[in-house]
RODREN-455177 format. One line per 10 residues: their letters; for each residue y, x, z of C-alpha. Coordinates in Angstrom, 1 decimal. Example, Ala and Ser with C-alpha at 12.3 -4.5 7.8 and 13.67 -1.06 7.14 Angstrom:
AS	-4.5 12.3 7.8 ~ -1.1 13.7 7.1
***
This chain:
XXXXXXXXXX	-0.2 -0.4 0.0 ~ 3.0 1.2 -1.1 ~ 6.6 1.5 1.5 ~ 8.2 -1.5 0.1 ~ 5.2 -3.4 0.4 ~ 4.2 -2.4 4.2 ~ 7.9 -3.4 4.7 ~ 7.8 -6.3 3.4 ~ 4.4 -7.3 4.8 ~ 5.9 -5.7 8.8
XXXXXXXXXX	8.7 -8.0 7.8 ~ 6.7 -11.5 7.2 ~ 4.8 -11.0 9.9 ~ 7.9 -10.3 12.7 ~ 9.2 -13.5 11.2 ~ 5.5 -15.4 11.3 ~ 5.7 -18.3 10.9 ~ 8.7 -19.3 9.5 ~ 7.7 -23.0 8.3 ~ 5.2 -25.5 8.5
XXXXXXXXXX	1.3 -24.0 8.7 ~ -1.0 -26.8 7.1 ~ -5.0 -26.4 8.0 ~ -7.2 -27.7 5.6 ~ -10.2 -29.6 6.3 ~ -12.3 -30.0 4.3 ~ -14.3 -33.3 4.9 ~ -12.7 -37.1 5.2 ~ -10.6 -38.1 8.2 ~ -12.4 -39.3 11.1
XXXXXXXXXX	-15.3 -36.7 11.3 ~ -15.9 -34.0 14.1 ~ -14.2 -31.5 11.8 ~ -11.6 -33.9 11.3 ~ -10.7 -34.7 15.2 ~ -10.7 -31.1 16.2 ~ -8.6 -30.3 13.8 ~ -6.1 -33.0 14.4 ~ -6.0 -32.0 18.6 ~ -5.5 -28.7 17.3
XXXXXXXXXX	-3.1 -29.0 15.3 ~ -0.6 -31.0 18.3 ~ -1.0 -28.4 20.5 ~ -0.9 -25.4 17.5 ~ 3.0 -27.1 16.9 ~ 4.4 -26.8 20.7 ~ 2.8 -23.2 20.8 ~ 3.2 -21.9 17.3 ~ 7.1 -23.4 17.1 ~ 6.0 -25.0 13.9
XXXXXXXXXX	5.1 -27.7 12.8 ~ 1.2 -27.4 12.1 ~ -0.1 -30.3 9.5 ~ -4.1 -31.6 8.8 ~ -4.3 -32.0 5.2 ~ -7.9 -33.3 4.3 ~ -9.7 -32.4 1.0 ~ -12.8 -33.8 0.7 ~ -16.0 -33.4 -1.0 ~ -18.4 -31.4 -2.8
XXXXXXXXXX	-19.8 -30.5 0.5 ~ -16.9 -28.9 1.3 ~ -16.1 -26.7 -1.1 ~ -13.3 -28.6 -2.7 ~ -10.8 -27.6 0.4 ~ -12.6 -24.1 1.4 ~ -11.7 -23.2 -2.4 ~ -8.3 -24.5 -2.2 ~ -8.1 -22.0 0.8 ~ -9.7 -19.5 -0.8
XXXXXXXXXX	-7.1 -19.5 -4.0 ~ -3.9 -20.3 -1.6 ~ -1.1 -18.2 -0.9 ~ -1.9 -15.2 1.6 ~ 0.8 -15.7 4.0 ~ -0.4 -17.7 7.1 ~ 0.4 -21.2 5.9 ~ -2.6 -22.5 4.6 ~ -5.8 -22.3 6.9 ~ -9.3 -23.6 7.1
XXXXXXXXXX	-11.4 -25.0 9.3 ~ -14.6 -25.1 8.7 ~ -18.5 -25.2 9.9 ~ -21.6 -24.5 9.6 ~ -21.8 -25.2 5.5 ~ -19.8 -22.8 5.1 ~ -22.4 -20.0 5.0 ~ -25.2 -22.6 3.9 ~ -23.4 -23.8 0.4 ~ -24.1 -20.3 -1.1
XXXXXXXXXX	-27.6 -21.0 -0.3 ~ -27.4 -24.1 -1.6 ~ -26.0 -24.1 -4.8 ~ -25.9 -21.7 -7.8 ~ -22.5 -21.1 -8.2 ~ -19.5 -21.5 -6.0 ~ -15.8 -21.6 -7.4 ~ -15.6 -18.6 -4.8 ~ -16.9 -15.5 -3.4 ~ -18.2 -14.4 -0.3
XXXXXXXXXX	-15.5 -12.5 0.3 ~ -12.5 -15.3 -0.5 ~ -12.0 -16.2 3.2 ~ -10.5 -14.1 6.6 ~ -12.4 -14.9 9.7 ~ -10.0 -16.1 12.4 ~ -11.9 -17.5 14.9 ~ -14.7 -19.6 15.8 ~ -13.2 -22.4 17.9 ~ -16.0 -24.2 19.5
XXXXXXXXXX	-19.4 -25.1 19.3 ~ -21.5 -28.0 20.2 ~ -25.4 -28.3 20.5 ~ -27.6 -31.5 18.3 ~ -30.3 -33.4 20.6 ~ -33.5 -33.8 19.1 ~ -34.1 -37.9 19.5 ~ -36.6 -40.2 18.8 ~ -37.1 -43.6 18.6 ~ -38.7 -45.0 21.6
XXXXXXXXXX	-41.8 -46.3 19.8 ~ -42.8 -42.9 19.5 ~ -45.1 -42.2 22.5 ~ -43.9 -38.5 23.1 ~ -41.4 -38.0 25.8 ~ -40.9 -34.4 25.9 ~ -41.0 -31.7 22.8 ~ -44.5 -30.4 23.8 ~ -45.7 -33.8 23.6 ~ -44.1 -34.3 19.9
XXXXXXXXXX	-45.3 -31.1 18.6 ~ -49.2 -32.2 20.0 ~ -48.7 -35.6 17.8 ~ -47.2 -34.3 15.0 ~ -49.9 -31.7 14.4 ~ -52.5 -34.4 14.8 ~ -50.7 -36.0 12.3 ~ -49.8 -33.9 9.4 ~ -47.3 -35.1 7.1 ~ -47.7 -38.5 8.4
XXXXXXXXXX	-44.1 -38.8 10.4 ~ -40.9 -38.6 9.2 ~ -37.3 -37.4 9.9 ~ -34.0 -38.6 9.1 ~ -30.9 -36.0 8.2 ~ -27.6 -36.2 7.1 ~ -28.2 -35.2 3.5 ~ -30.1 -32.6 1.8 ~ -29.2 -28.8 3.0 ~ -27.0 -30.7 5.9
XXXXXXXXXX	-27.3 -28.7 9.4 ~ -29.7 -31.7 10.8 ~ -31.8 -30.8 8.0 ~ -32.3 -27.5 8.5 ~ -32.1 -27.5 11.9 ~ -35.0 -29.1 11.4 ~ -36.7 -27.2 9.2 ~ -36.7 -24.6 11.2 ~ -38.0 -26.2 14.3 ~ -40.9 -27.2 11.9
XXXXXXXXXX	-41.7 -23.6 10.9 ~ -41.2 -22.4 14.5 ~ -43.7 -25.4 15.9 ~ -46.2 -25.0 13.5 ~ -45.6 -28.9 12.3 ~ -45.6 -30.7 8.7 ~ -42.8 -33.9 9.2 ~ -41.7 -35.5 6.2 ~ -38.2 -34.9 5.3 ~ -36.1 -37.9 4.9
XXXXXXXXXX	-32.3 -37.5 3.6 ~ -29.5 -40.3 3.8 ~ -25.7 -40.0 2.5 ~ -24.3 -39.4 5.8 ~ -25.6 -39.7 9.6 ~ -24.3 -43.5 10.3 ~ -27.0 -44.6 7.5 ~ -29.8 -42.1 9.4 ~ -28.5 -43.3 12.7 ~ -29.2 -47.4 11.5
XXXXXXXXXX	-33.0 -46.5 10.2 ~ -33.3 -44.4 13.2 ~ -32.2 -47.3 15.8 ~ -34.4 -50.0 13.9 ~ -37.2 -47.3 13.9 ~ -37.7 -47.0 10.0 ~ -37.9 -43.5 10.4 ~ -39.0 -42.3 14.3 ~ -36.9 -39.0 14.3 ~ -33.2 -37.8 14.0
XXXXXXXXXX	-32.1 -34.4 15.0 ~ -28.0 -35.1 14.9 ~ -25.3 -34.1 16.5 ~ -25.4 -35.0 20.4 ~ -22.7 -37.2 20.6 ~ -23.4 -39.6 17.8 ~ -25.8 -40.4 19.9 ~ -25.2 -40.4 23.7 ~ -24.0 -43.9 23.7 ~ -27.3 -44.9 22.8
XXXXXXXXXX	-29.5 -43.0 24.2 ~ -28.0 -43.6 27.6 ~ -28.5 -47.4 26.7 ~ -32.7 -46.4 26.1 ~ -32.2 -47.4 22.4 ~ -33.1 -43.7 21.8 ~ -35.0 -41.1 23.6 ~ -33.7 -37.9 23.6 ~ -36.3 -34.5 23.3 ~ -34.3 -31.7 24.0
XXXXXXXXXX	-31.1 -30.1 23.0 ~ -31.0 -27.5 20.1 ~ -29.0 -25.0 22.2 ~ -29.3 -22.1 23.7 ~ -28.4 -23.4 27.1 ~ -28.5 -26.8 28.7 ~ -25.4 -28.9 27.7 ~ -22.7 -29.8 30.1 ~ -22.4 -33.3 28.7 ~ -26.6 -34.1 29.5
XXXXXXXXXX	-27.7 -31.4 32.1 ~ -31.0 -32.7 32.4 ~ -31.7 -32.4 29.1 ~ -33.9 -29.2 28.0 ~ -32.8 -27.3 25.5 ~ -36.1 -27.0 22.6 ~ -36.5 -23.2 23.7 ~ -37.2 -23.7 27.2 ~ -39.4 -27.3 26.4 ~ -42.5 -25.0 24.4
XXXXXXXXXX	-40.2 -23.5 21.4 ~ -39.2 -20.4 22.9 ~ -36.8 -18.5 20.7 ~ -34.7 -22.0 18.9 ~ -31.3 -22.1 18.8 ~ -28.9 -24.4 16.5 ~ -25.8 -25.2 17.1 ~ -22.8 -26.6 14.8 ~ -19.7 -24.8 15.1 ~ -16.1 -25.1 14.3
XXXXXXXXXX	-14.2 -21.9 12.6 ~ -10.5 -21.2 11.2 ~ -10.4 -19.3 8.4 ~ -7.3 -17.7 6.2 ~ -7.3 -16.5 2.4 ~ -8.7 -12.9 2.3 ~ -5.4 -11.2 1.4 ~ -3.9 -12.0 4.7 ~ -1.9 -9.4 6.3 ~ -3.8 -8.1 9.5
XXXXXXXXXX	-0.7 -8.9 11.3 ~ -0.4 -12.5 10.3 ~ -4.2 -13.0 11.1 ~ -3.1 -11.8 14.8 ~ -0.3 -14.1 15.3 ~ -2.7 -17.1 14.3 ~ -5.3 -15.8 16.0 ~ -3.4 -16.0 19.1 ~ -1.6 -18.9 18.6 ~ -4.8 -20.7 17.9
XXXXXXXXXX	-7.0 -19.6 21.0 ~ -4.0 -19.8 23.1 ~ -3.8 -23.8 21.8 ~ -8.0 -23.9 22.4 ~ -7.5 -22.6 26.0 ~ -4.8 -25.2 26.9 ~ -5.7 -28.5 28.9 ~ -5.2 -31.1 26.7 ~ -8.0 -29.5 23.9 ~ -10.0 -27.9 26.3
XXXXXXXXXX	-10.5 -32.0 27.9 ~ -10.5 -33.5 24.3 ~ -13.1 -30.8 23.3 ~ -15.6 -31.4 26.6 ~ -15.3 -34.9 25.6 ~ -16.7 -34.1 22.0 ~ -19.7 -32.0 23.8 ~ -17.9 -28.9 22.6 ~ -17.3 -25.9 23.9 ~ -14.4 -23.4 23.3
XXXXXXXXXX	-15.6 -20.3 22.2 ~ -12.1 -18.5 20.8 ~ -14.0 -15.0 20.4 ~ -12.2 -12.2 17.8 ~ -12.4 -12.1 13.8 ~ -14.7 -9.5 14.3 ~ -16.6 -11.2 16.1 ~ -16.7 -14.0 14.5 ~ -17.6 -11.9 10.8 ~ -20.7 -11.0 12.8
XXXXXXXXXX	-21.1 -14.5 13.6 ~ -20.8 -15.5 10.0 ~ -23.0 -13.1 8.7 ~ -26.4 -13.9 11.4 ~ -25.9 -17.7 10.1 ~ -26.0 -16.7 6.5 ~ -29.4 -14.9 6.4 ~ -30.6 -17.5 9.3 ~ -30.1 -20.2 7.0 ~ -30.5 -18.4 3.8
XXXXXXXXXX	-34.2 -17.7 5.1 ~ -34.8 -21.3 6.6 ~ -33.8 -22.6 3.3 ~ -35.5 -20.4 0.9 ~ -38.9 -20.9 3.2 ~ -38.6 -24.5 3.1 ~ -37.8 -24.5 -0.6 ~ -34.9 -27.0 -0.2 ~ -33.8 -27.7 -3.7 ~ -30.6 -25.7 -4.7
XX	-27.9 -28.0 -6.7 ~ -26.8 -27.0 -10.0
***
């Protein structure tokens, strides 16, 4: 970098932010990613001293919004909040409009558990009983997911592989449709966002076998983990992360990181995340980069082993 360019970068970093910041959510309004983004944006507006605006750019399993940020000016004024599909999509799609190095990681915002739920008609009350029941009926049981290649789908594929069972995948167009058929008993098994099924579990309309995280969830401390229930080493969590265009300067990325972490750790945001059964992470960009690498390797291996159809 020349002296003139370095001086311009330093000036930008010192004045940042000098105008509104746009957070792109690559999913429709109302979902978990949107809720987290809007909660965070309110506090970030206060912390950063500039309006922080949420912009929903939904479509193509998160690809449209992710591409918009990859191609945005790398000045810190366009950020992305994404989730595990960011590392899943490259293994599912033959071609993406952006490359693996077109986004700069800022931080993992928070993570949250999934829960393996079953319809009460299924005569199992824990993971060990479920595994034994499934092993005695290979290929006869079905499990729902919110879509082919979704987090719930791949989380269950990993469980199948590690538990040594054969249950058949039934993809739905979204978690809402899957939950409807689960509640009616048309499909007996669903690995889903914990919060989405919490009320049905409390009402006895669904049975929780285990949470998928490495430790028990504060939202349901009486529900064991999959790992402690007979499938050691299994751990799957959903997560939300913030990214910027790849060429964003280090000083600007650092300033956004600091403002984001401060907002995340505020009482208001912490309380809302807790209500969503999520836990704050707020790590460094370097930690997020390492996490992304590990997640990519894990899910690519699951996709290949399960022979999930790659979209053209």
